Backbone as CSV, one residue per row, in Angstrom:
resi,resn,N_x,N_y,N_z,CA_x,CA_y,CA_z,C_x,C_y,C_z
1,UNK,8.738,27.482,40.884,7.492,26.870,40.500,7.312,26.938,38.979
2,UNK,7.670,28.080,38.385,7.552,28.251,36.950,8.470,27.267,36.211
3,UNK,9.678,27.045,36.749,10.617,26.101,36.135,10.085,24.674,36.222
4,UNK,9.415,24.365,37.315,8.862,23.028,37.491,7.801,22.738,36.426
5,UNK,6.916,23.690,36.190,5.884,23.512,35.168,6.500,23.417,33.766
6,UNK,7.522,24.196,33.522,8.195,24.160,32.231,8.827,22.791,32.002
7,UNK,9.524,22.280,33.012,10.149,20.966,32.897,9.102,19.857,32.750
8,UNK,8.022,19.988,33.486,6.950,18.998,33.395,6.328,18.997,31.997
9,UNK,6.075,20.155,31.454,5.504,20.271,30.114,6.469,19.714,29.063
10,UNK,7.738,20.017,29.206,8.749,19.521,28.273,8.834,17.997,28.341
11,UNK,8.865,17.450,29.530,8.927,15.996,29.697,7.717,15.303,29.118
12,UNK,6.531,15.886,29.330,5.297,15.304,28.807,5.290,15.303,27.277
13,UNK,5.713,16.408,26.691,5.721,16.479,25.229,6.734,15.510,24.629
14,UNK,7.878,15.343,25.255,8.875,14.393,24.751,8.386,12.954,24.874
15,UNK,7.735,12.638,25.967,7.263,11.264,26.153,6.144,10.932,25.161
16,UNK,5.291,11.885,24.837,4.237,11.652,23.854,4.833,11.458,22.465
17,UNK,5.854,12.209,22.140,6.504,12.080,20.842,7.158,10.727,20.671
18,UNK,7.796,10.222,21.721,8.449,8.915,21.659,7.407,7.808,21.535
19,UNK,6.306,7.911,22.261,5.256,6.896,22.197,4.639,6.852,20.806
20,UNK,4.445,8.009,20.203,3.859,8.055,18.860,4.813,7.451,17.836
21,UNK,6.103,7.742,17.938,7.082,7.229,16.986,7.185,5.711,17.069
22,UNK,7.014,5.131,18.244,7.123,3.687,18.406,5.949,2.961,17.742
23,UNK,4.769,3.578,17.684,3.591,2.945,17.111,3.545,3.070,15.590
24,UNK,4.199,4.063,15.011,4.146,4.289,13.569,4.899,3.212,12.819
25,UNK,4.326,2.756,11.702,4.977,1.761,10.863,5.356,2.404,9.547
26,UNK,6.458,1.946,9.000,6.848,2.419,7.685,5.998,1.702,6.641
27,UNK,6.042,2.176,5.434,5.275,1.552,4.352,5.726,0.109,4.142
28,UNK,7.035,-0.123,4.233,7.562,-1.477,4.044,7.084,-2.408,5.153
29,UNK,7.026,-1.904,6.394,6.546,-2.724,7.505,5.071,-3.071,7.332
30,UNK,4.290,-2.118,6.856,2.875,-2.382,6.610,2.702,-3.416,5.508
31,UNK,3.515,-3.281,4.463,3.452,-4.220,3.347,3.832,-5.624,3.813
32,UNK,4.847,-5.718,4.682,5.273,-7.013,5.207,4.137,-7.672,5.989
33,UNK,3.438,-6.880,6.799,2.316,-7.402,7.574,1.203,-7.909,6.674
34,UNK,0.891,-7.156,5.639,-0.151,-7.552,4.693,0.243,-8.832,3.960
35,UNK,1.484,-8.903,3.510,1.950,-10.093,2.794,1.941,-11.316,3.711
36,UNK,2.330,-11.134,4.983,2.295,-12.251,5.933,0.885,-12.785,6.108
37,UNK,-0.092,-11.881,6.213,-1.493,-12.313,6.339,-1.936,-13.062,5.089
38,UNK,-1.579,-12.515,3.923,-1.991,-13.129,2.662,-1.322,-14.483,2.429
39,UNK,-0.139,-14.667,2.987,0.580,-15.934,2.809,-0.132,-17.085,3.507
40,UNK,-0.882,-16.757,4.544,-1.667,-17.785,5.241,-0.807,-18.892,5.802
41,UNK,-1.147,-20.131,5.457,-0.417,-21.274,6.013,0.551,-21.901,5.008
42,UNK,0.989,-21.120,4.029,1.993,-21.612,3.085,3.300,-21.861,3.834
43,UNK,4.053,-22.850,3.391,5.311,-23.183,4.064,6.412,-23.426,3.040
44,UNK,7.629,-23.320,3.507,8.793,-23.662,2.697,8.979,-22.791,1.476
45,UNK,9.332,-23.461,0.375,9.623,-22.749,-0.871,8.413,-22.010,-1.410
46,UNK,7.220,-22.576,-1.197,5.999,-21.926,-1.667,5.816,-20.571,-0.969
47,UNK,6.020,-20.535,0.348,5.896,-19.285,1.108,6.978,-18.289,0.700
48,UNK,8.193,-18.785,0.544,9.314,-17.924,0.158,9.041,-17.253,-1.188
49,UNK,8.556,-18.027,-2.154,8.254,-17.477,-3.483,7.101,-16.474,-3.400
50,UNK,6.079,-16.811,-2.614,4.938,-15.908,-2.465,5.372,-14.580,-1.839
51,UNK,6.156,-14.651,-0.771,6.598,-13.434,-0.082,7.477,-12.575,-0.994
52,UNK,8.343,-13.217,-1.761,9.205,-12.470,-2.677,8.363,-11.711,-3.689
53,UNK,7.382,-12.399,-4.259,6.485,-11.786,-5.252,5.678,-10.647,-4.611
54,UNK,5.121,-10.911,-3.451,4.261,-9.944,-2.772,5.040,-8.684,-2.376
55,UNK,6.211,-8.872,-1.801,6.994,-7.722,-1.343,7.589,-6.914,-2.483
56,UNK,7.812,-7.551,-3.627,8.390,-6.811,-4.752,7.329,-6.162,-5.626
57,UNK,6.060,-6.472,-5.387,4.974,-5.892,-6.188,4.903,-4.389,-5.969
58,UNK,4.667,-3.670,-7.047,4.505,-2.224,-6.953,3.105,-1.930,-6.433
59,UNK,2.912,-0.791,-5.762,1.586,-0.469,-5.230,0.482,-0.496,-6.277
60,UNK,0.746,-0.030,-7.475,-0.289,-0.014,-8.500,-0.706,-1.433,-8.875
61,UNK,0.259,-2.348,-8.907,-0.069,-3.731,-9.227,-0.874,-4.367,-8.096
62,UNK,-0.487,-4.058,-6.873,-1.158,-4.647,-5.716,-2.586,-4.136,-5.593
63,UNK,-2.834,-2.921,-6.071,-4.144,-2.299,-5.901,-4.951,-2.295,-7.202
64,UNK,-4.729,-3.280,-8.054,-5.469,-3.346,-9.312,-6.959,-3.471,-9.032
65,UNK,-7.751,-2.720,-9.785,-9.193,-2.733,-9.539,-9.794,-4.069,-9.979
66,UNK,-10.832,-4.504,-9.295,-11.486,-5.768,-9.666,-12.017,-5.755,-11.106
67,UNK,-12.483,-4.608,-11.568,-13.004,-4.517,-12.934,-11.897,-4.789,-13.955
68,UNK,-10.714,-4.238,-13.710,-9.589,-4.448,-14.630,-9.101,-5.896,-14.573
69,UNK,-9.064,-6.464,-13.368,-8.682,-7.871,-13.216,-9.656,-8.766,-13.977
70,UNK,-10.961,-8.489,-13.840,-11.986,-9.297,-14.504,-11.873,-9.162,-16.018
71,UNK,-11.616,-7.942,-16.474,-11.468,-7.706,-17.905,-10.305,-8.518,-18.473
72,UNK,-9.188,-8.547,-17.741,-8.024,-9.317,-18.184,-8.335,-10.814,-18.181
73,UNK,-9.069,-11.264,-17.171,-9.435,-12.684,-17.090,-10.389,-13.062,-18.225
74,UNK,-11.343,-12.168,-18.527,-12.287,-12.428,-19.617,-11.568,-12.564,-20.962
75,UNK,-10.501,-11.789,-21.120,-9.726,-11.840,-22.368,-8.667,-12.930,-22.334
76,UNK,-8.602,-13.653,-21.194,-7.644,-14.751,-21.000,-6.211,-14.298,-21.214
77,UNK,-5.887,-13.126,-20.647,-4.535,-12.593,-20.755,-3.667,-13.144,-19.627
78,UNK,-2.370,-13.240,-19.882,-1.428,-13.707,-18.872,-0.092,-12.992,-19.058
79,UNK,0.696,-12.980,-18.004,2.042,-12.427,-18.070,2.078,-10.946,-18.384
80,UNK,2.975,-10.579,-19.303,3.177,-9.179,-19.649,1.938,-8.552,-20.278
81,UNK,1.210,-9.334,-21.049,-0.007,-8.810,-21.682,-1.045,-8.440,-20.621
82,UNK,-1.155,-9.277,-19.591,-2.103,-9.005,-18.505,-1.690,-7.747,-17.746
83,UNK,-0.404,-7.638,-17.417,0.088,-6.451,-16.697,-0.151,-5.184,-17.504
84,UNK,0.142,-5.253,-18.792,-0.043,-4.101,-19.664,-1.515,-3.700,-19.741
85,UNK,-2.386,-4.709,-19.882,-3.825,-4.445,-19.958,-4.332,-3.792,-18.664
86,UNK,-3.918,-4.334,-17.536,-4.366,-3.799,-16.241,-3.854,-2.380,-16.046
87,UNK,-2.605,-2.137,-16.424,-2.020,-0.797,-16.291,-2.800,0.219,-17.126
88,UNK,-3.107,-0.141,-18.375,-3.866,0.757,-19.250,-5.289,0.943,-18.730
89,UNK,-5.900,-0.135,-18.276,-7.264,-0.083,-17.756,-7.342,0.860,-16.554
90,UNK,-6.381,0.738,-15.650,-6.390,1.596,-14.460,-6.135,3.058,-14.831
91,UNK,-5.280,3.290,-15.823,-5.035,4.657,-16.281,-6.304,5.241,-16.895
92,UNK,-7.026,4.418,-17.645,-8.281,4.862,-18.259,-9.344,5.165,-17.201
93,UNK,-9.332,4.403,-16.099,-10.288,4.656,-15.010,-10.024,6.004,-14.348
94,UNK,-8.742,6.356,-14.234,-8.370,7.621,-13.581,-8.527,8.808,-14.517
95,UNK,-8.373,8.597,-15.818,-8.389,9.687,-16.808,-9.674,10.508,-16.813
96,UNK,-10.870,9.942,-16.773,-12.077,10.770,-16.836,-12.201,11.761,-15.687
97,UNK,-11.614,11.491,-14.553,-11.715,12.386,-13.400,-10.916,13.668,-13.633
98,UNK,-9.827,13.615,-14.362,-8.965,14.785,-14.559,-9.640,15.900,-15.364
99,UNK,-10.273,15.640,-16.532,-10.912,16.724,-17.276,-12.064,17.363,-16.492
100,UNK,-12.792,16.611,-15.721,-13.895,17.164,-14.935,-13.362,18.136,-13.898
101,UNK,-12.230,17.810,-13.290,-11.635,18.685,-12.280,-11.128,19.962,-12.941
102,UNK,-10.552,19.854,-14.126,-10.027,21.021,-14.831,-11.165,21.923,-15.292
103,UNK,-12.288,21.348,-15.694,-13.419,22.132,-16.165,-14.083,22.919,-15.047
104,UNK,-13.989,22.420,-13.812,-14.645,23.098,-12.697,-13.851,24.306,-12.212
105,UNK,-12.620,24.473,-12.689,-11.786,25.626,-12.248,-12.191,26.889,-12.921
């Protein structure tokens, strides 16, 4: 009887582990799903170019804050200048939080 319960418990734990692993998505799979949604009804070369751009984007670029995007648009920046501006803007947004955390220690 003790062996039966042990085997039952072992089988249950293994089956739960397999079910959980099947539902988990990798970061790349999640990104693919997001890019597919964002692509909408684009077709052909337009979709291919969009997906290439979307999938190759770095997380920081994909998650640019609206304030930094607006600031770049207000300054009419494009290309490398826009990327540089957004990168610096986002770094500046994160910077004030660090000294406050250090001061509270």
